[in-house]
C-alpha positions as CSV (number, residue, x, y, z in Angstrom):
1,X,125.8,-46.1,216.4
2,X,123.0,-48.4,215.3
3,X,122.2,-51.2,213.0
4,X,118.5,-52.6,212.7
5,X,115.2,-50.9,212.0
6,X,114.8,-50.0,215.6
7,X,117.6,-47.4,215.2
8,X,116.4,-45.8,212.0
9,X,113.7,-43.7,213.7
10,X,116.3,-42.3,216.2
11,X,118.7,-41.3,213.4
12,X,115.9,-39.8,211.4
13,X,114.9,-37.8,214.3
14,X,118.4,-36.4,214.9
15,X,118.5,-35.4,211.1
16,X,115.1,-33.7,211.5
17,X,116.3,-31.7,214.5
18,X,119.3,-30.5,212.5
19,X,122.0,-32.2,214.6
20,X,125.4,-32.3,213.0
21,X,125.9,-36.1,212.6
22,X,129.7,-36.4,212.0
23,X,129.7,-40.1,211.4
24,X,127.4,-43.1,211.5
25,X,128.7,-46.5,212.8
26,X,126.8,-49.7,211.8
27,X,127.4,-53.4,211.3
28,X,129.4,-54.6,208.2
29,X,127.5,-55.6,205.1
30,X,126.4,-59.3,205.3
31,X,125.5,-62.0,202.8
32,X,121.9,-63.0,203.3
33,X,119.4,-65.5,201.9
34,X,119.6,-68.4,199.5
35,X,121.3,-66.2,196.8
36,X,123.8,-64.9,199.4
37,X,123.2,-61.4,198.1
38,X,124.9,-58.6,200.1
39,X,122.7,-57.0,202.7
40,X,123.2,-53.4,204.0
41,X,122.0,-52.5,207.4
42,X,118.8,-50.1,207.4
43,X,120.9,-47.5,209.3
44,X,123.5,-47.5,206.4
45,X,120.8,-47.0,204.0
46,X,119.4,-44.0,205.7
47,X,122.9,-42.5,206.4
48,X,123.9,-42.8,202.7
49,X,120.6,-41.2,201.6
50,X,121.6,-38.3,203.7
51,X,125.2,-38.1,202.5
52,X,126.6,-39.0,205.9
53,X,130.0,-40.7,206.6
54,X,129.4,-44.4,207.3
55,X,131.8,-46.6,209.2
56,X,131.4,-50.4,209.5
57,X,133.9,-51.9,211.9
58,X,134.0,-55.7,212.7
59,X,135.3,-54.9,216.1
60,X,134.8,-51.3,217.3
61,X,137.2,-51.8,220.3
62,X,140.1,-52.1,217.9
63,X,142.5,-49.1,218.2
64,X,142.1,-48.0,214.6
65,X,138.4,-47.3,215.3
66,X,139.1,-45.6,218.7
67,X,141.4,-43.2,216.9
68,X,138.9,-42.6,214.1
69,X,136.2,-41.6,216.6
70,X,138.8,-39.3,218.2
71,X,139.4,-37.7,214.8
72,X,135.7,-37.2,214.2
73,X,135.5,-35.4,217.7
74,X,131.9,-36.0,218.6
75,X,130.4,-34.0,221.4
76,X,128.0,-36.9,222.2
77,X,127.6,-40.4,220.9
78,X,124.0,-41.8,220.5
79,X,123.6,-45.5,220.4
80,X,120.5,-47.5,219.4
81,X,120.7,-51.2,219.0
82,X,124.2,-51.2,217.7
83,X,125.2,-54.8,218.4
84,X,128.6,-54.2,219.9
85,X,129.9,-53.4,223.4
86,X,131.4,-49.9,223.5
87,X,134.7,-49.9,225.2
88,X,135.8,-47.5,227.9
89,X,138.3,-45.9,225.4
90,X,135.4,-44.7,223.3
91,X,132.9,-44.0,226.1
92,X,135.4,-41.3,227.5
93,X,135.9,-39.5,224.2
94,X,132.7,-37.3,223.9
95,X,132.3,-34.3,226.1
96,X,128.7,-35.5,227.1
97,X,129.5,-39.2,227.0
98,X,127.5,-41.9,225.1
99,X,123.8,-42.2,225.5
100,X,121.8,-45.3,224.7
101,X,118.1,-45.6,223.5
102,X,117.0,-48.8,225.3
103,X,113.6,-50.5,224.8
104,X,112.6,-51.2,228.4
105,X,112.2,-49.5,231.7
106,X,115.6,-50.1,233.2
107,X,116.8,-51.9,235.3
108,X,114.2,-54.3,233.9
109,X,115.2,-56.3,230.8
110,X,118.8,-55.3,230.3
111,X,120.5,-56.9,227.3
112,X,119.8,-57.7,223.7
113,X,116.1,-58.7,223.7
114,X,114.0,-56.6,226.0
115,X,110.9,-56.5,223.6
116,X,110.9,-60.2,223.2
117,X,111.1,-60.8,226.9
118,X,108.4,-58.2,227.9
119,X,105.9,-60.1,225.7
120,X,107.3,-63.5,226.6
121,X,106.6,-62.8,230.3
122,X,103.1,-61.4,229.6
123,X,103.9,-57.9,230.8
124,X,101.2,-55.2,230.5
125,X,103.6,-52.3,230.2
126,X,107.1,-51.5,229.1
127,X,108.8,-48.4,227.9
128,X,111.9,-46.6,226.7
129,X,114.9,-45.5,228.7
130,X,117.6,-43.0,227.6
131,X,120.6,-44.0,229.6
132,X,124.2,-42.6,230.0
133,X,126.4,-45.6,229.0
134,X,129.1,-47.1,231.2
135,X,131.1,-50.3,230.8
136,X,128.3,-52.6,232.1
137,X,125.5,-54.2,230.2
138,X,122.8,-51.4,230.3
139,X,123.9,-50.5,233.9
140,X,124.4,-46.8,233.3
141,X,122.6,-44.0,234.9
142,X,119.1,-43.1,233.6
143,X,118.7,-39.7,232.0
144,X,114.9,-40.1,231.2
145,X,112.3,-42.8,230.6
146,X,108.8,-43.1,229.5
147,X,106.3,-46.0,230.4
148,X,104.1,-47.4,227.6
149,X,101.3,-49.9,227.6
150,X,101.4,-53.4,226.0
151,X,98.0,-54.3,224.4
152,X,96.6,-57.9,224.0
153,X,96.9,-57.6,220.2
154,X,100.6,-56.5,220.3
155,X,103.2,-58.9,218.9
156,X,107.0,-58.3,218.5
157,X,106.5,-56.4,215.2
158,X,103.8,-54.0,216.5
159,X,105.5,-53.4,219.9
160,X,108.9,-52.9,218.2
161,X,107.6,-50.2,215.8
162,X,105.8,-48.3,218.6
163,X,109.0,-48.3,220.9
164,X,111.2,-47.3,218.0
165,X,109.1,-44.3,217.4
166,X,108.8,-43.5,221.1
167,X,112.5,-43.9,221.6
168,X,113.3,-41.3,218.8
169,X,110.8,-38.9,220.3
170,X,112.1,-39.2,223.8
171,X,115.7,-39.0,222.5
172,X,115.3,-35.6,220.8
173,X,113.1,-34.4,223.7
174,X,115.8,-35.3,226.3
175,X,119.1,-34.2,224.5
176,X,118.7,-30.5,224.8
177,X,118.1,-30.5,228.6
178,X,120.7,-33.1,229.2
179,X,123.4,-31.2,227.2
180,X,122.5,-28.0,228.9
181,X,123.0,-29.7,232.3
182,X,119.3,-29.5,233.4
183,X,119.0,-33.2,233.9
184,X,120.9,-35.1,236.7
185,X,121.2,-38.8,235.6
186,X,120.1,-41.1,238.3
187,X,121.5,-44.5,239.4
188,X,119.6,-47.6,238.5
189,X,118.2,-49.8,241.3
190,X,120.3,-52.9,241.1
191,X,117.7,-54.9,243.3
192,X,115.3,-54.7,240.4
193,X,117.6,-55.6,237.6
194,X,116.7,-58.5,235.2
195,X,118.5,-59.6,232.1
196,X,117.6,-60.9,228.6
197,X,119.4,-63.4,226.6
198,X,120.1,-63.5,222.9
199,X,117.1,-65.0,221.1
200,X,118.0,-67.8,218.6
201,X,116.0,-69.7,216.0
202,X,115.8,-72.9,218.1
203,X,114.0,-71.0,220.9
204,X,110.9,-70.8,218.7
205,X,110.1,-74.5,219.1
206,X,106.9,-75.0,221.0
207,X,106.6,-77.3,224.1
208,X,103.0,-78.2,224.3
209,X,103.4,-79.2,227.9
210,X,103.5,-75.5,228.8
211,X,100.2,-73.6,229.5
212,X,98.1,-72.0,227.0
213,X,98.8,-68.5,228.3
214,X,102.6,-69.1,228.3
215,X,102.4,-70.3,224.5
216,X,100.1,-67.4,223.7
217,X,102.7,-65.1,225.0
218,X,105.4,-66.9,223.2
219,X,103.7,-66.7,219.8
220,X,103.3,-62.9,220.3
221,X,106.9,-62.5,221.5
222,X,108.4,-64.4,218.5
223,X,106.3,-63.2,215.6
224,X,107.8,-62.4,213.2
225,X,111.1,-63.5,214.4
226,X,112.4,-66.1,215.2
227,X,108.8,-67.5,214.8
228,X,107.3,-70.3,216.7
229,X,107.1,-73.8,215.2
230,X,106.2,-77.3,215.9
231,X,106.2,-80.6,214.0
232,X,103.1,-82.3,212.6
233,X,103.3,-85.6,210.8
234,X,107.0,-85.0,210.4
235,X,106.6,-81.6,208.8
236,X,107.5,-78.2,210.2
237,X,104.4,-76.2,211.0
238,X,104.9,-72.4,211.9
239,X,102.3,-71.0,214.2
240,X,101.7,-67.4,213.4
241,X,98.7,-66.3,215.5
242,X,96.7,-68.0,218.3
243,X,93.9,-67.4,220.7
244,X,93.1,-69.2,224.0
245,X,90.1,-71.3,224.2
246,X,88.1,-73.5,226.7
247,X,88.6,-76.7,224.7
248,X,90.4,-79.5,226.6
249,X,92.9,-81.7,224.7
250,X,96.0,-83.5,225.6
251,X,99.3,-81.6,225.2
252,X,100.1,-81.5,221.5
253,X,96.8,-83.2,220.4
254,X,95.0,-81.6,217.4
255,X,91.3,-81.2,216.7
256,X,89.5,-79.8,213.7
257,X,86.0,-78.6,214.4
258,X,83.8,-76.3,212.5
259,X,86.6,-75.2,210.4
260,X,88.8,-74.4,213.3
261,X,92.1,-76.0,214.5
262,X,92.8,-76.5,218.2
263,X,96.1,-77.9,219.7
264,X,96.2,-79.0,223.4
265,X,98.5,-77.6,226.0
266,X,99.1,-78.3,229.7
267,X,95.7,-76.7,230.4
268,X,93.3,-75.4,227.7
269,X,93.8,-75.9,224.0
270,X,94.9,-73.0,221.7
271,X,93.0,-72.1,218.7
272,X,95.3,-71.6,215.8
273,X,94.2,-68.6,213.8
274,X,97.1,-68.3,211.3
275,X,99.8,-70.8,210.2
276,X,102.3,-71.9,207.6
277,X,102.9,-75.5,206.7
278,X,106.4,-76.4,205.5
279,X,106.8,-75.5,201.8
280,X,103.5,-73.6,201.8
281,X,102.5,-70.0,202.1
282,X,101.1,-68.4,205.4
283,X,97.3,-68.8,205.6
284,X,94.4,-68.4,208.0
285,X,93.4,-71.7,209.5
286,X,90.0,-71.9,207.9
287,X,91.8,-72.2,204.5
288,X,94.3,-74.6,205.8
289,X,91.9,-77.0,207.1
290,X,89.9,-77.1,203.8
291,X,93.0,-78.4,201.9
292,X,94.2,-81.1,204.3
293,X,92.7,-84.1,206.0
294,X,93.1,-83.9,209.8
295,X,91.1,-86.1,212.0
296,X,91.4,-85.9,215.8
297,X,94.3,-87.8,217.2
298,X,97.2,-86.2,215.3
299,X,99.8,-85.0,217.7
300,X,102.3,-82.1,217.3
301,X,105.7,-82.4,218.9
């Protein structure tokens, strides 16, 4: 059970290890973009390439889908970024239960956006947890986990790809010992639990009254999605890459100097390294400032 790119590496690893995948559950096809073309999930594409049975329930808790899973008779269900809560009626079907590939060191960052939040909070490490699922939100017993560093140049895209690869590796390393009974899952420490919320487009709007470090982390956490943005002279300006500086400006105040663009925060200004103006392509700042007149005194809001 999985939907986005994060889940693809786990399914591919199961295929490579010759597991008998009796069915693949993923999100229904969606219309996407201006042309409203039908979009299939990355997991569906991979499953069909490998001639697997694909199921796309709107609500997996409905009895018809519970019965379908009973018919399939799985020994174990692997879940990776599926997008729906798995009900007790399904959790109890497989002999070895349902296991989840989660992109954090549980109990830290339970919920839908663990990679975003680790970057947003400026963490220096994160990891993968293989968990035996229960009815709670990522509250099940830990089967295995692996700690992984977060580097200064990591953003959502790079860290996502690293963790997806790591999750697949840890999954196939863990399953044989777990199925053979050589691993005793351990309870999570509830005292250390933290939760993540669902990230929405509006969350990417920049508040220049925050500190430069907070906003640097925000840009990293939201690139490429949902992206960070502000408004300059009434037009939307997407901020794609930034660095901290020693420049002092008022929050939101802009300064162009020596081909560089700075915007003030609650403390030191950020140097904007890559951006995208409304209706324009993404570009490095040196190219952007050549084509527009920006004297000091403009303010972003």
